[in-house]
N, C-alpha and C positions, 0 to 999 in steps of 0.2 A: 453421758460423756459429751462435752462441748469442745469445739475447736476454736481457738482465739488467734487472731492475727492483728498486729498493730504496727503501724509505720509512723515514722517522724522524719521529716527532712530537716536535719541539723544544718548549721552554718556551712559545713563542709562534708556532706555525705548523708545518705539515707540509712536509718536504723530500722530494722524489722525484727520484731519479736513474735515468735509463733510457738504455741504450746497447746496441749490438750488439758482439759480439766475433768477430773473425775472425783466426785464427792467433795468438791471445793479445793482439791489439791492439784497443783500444776505438775504436769508430766510431759516428757518428750520436748523439752525446751530447746529451741533453736534461735540463735541470734545471728542475723546476717545483715548485709548491707554493703555500702561502698565507703565506709568510714575506715580510718587508720587507727590501729591500736597496737602498741608495743609494750611488753613482749606479746607476740602473736597468740601464744597459747592461753592468754588471759581470757579471751572470749569463751573458750571451752571451759575454763575454770569457773567463770561466771555462770554458765549454763548449769554446770554440776552443782554450784552453790544454791541456785534457785530451785532446782529439781526437788520434788517431793514436799514442798511447803504449801501451806494454804495460800490461796490467791490474795487474800487480804494482807498477808505478811510480805509479799514480794517487793513492794515499794520500799519498805524499811530495810529489807535484806540488800537490795540494790545500793541504797545509801550507805549502809555499813560496809559492804564489800569495797566500794571505792574509797571510803574513809581509811580502811586498813591497808589497802594496796596503794601506797603512796608512790610506788615505782612505775605505775602505769602512765604511759604517754598517750594522749588522745588529742591531737591538734584539732582545734575548732569544734570539738565535741566534748560534752561534759555529762555528768551523771544526770542532770535534769533532762537532757535529750533522751536518755534511756528510759527515764521515768515517764516521759510523755508518750513514748512508743508503747510502754506497758499500759498506761491509762487508755490509750487508743485501742489496744487489744481487748480491754475489759469493757469497752462501751457497747459491745455487741448485744 
């Protein structure tokens, strides 16, 4: 089991993605930081969406999640910022 932490300083806020990896699968995903996202429960929904997937699938799942959720407001932060934080978590 490995533990991954990745951060990225976006234009307006820090994004931190933290998760455990067991047998190549992401578990216990937490997304935190000082960014703004509305509706607020979307962060929790994103964590649940990523949970239980192979780590090599997470980038695509992030992309698809934000493509489907057109109602999400993230001033000065975008999907690429989340993908960079994820990539930084996987660099370990």
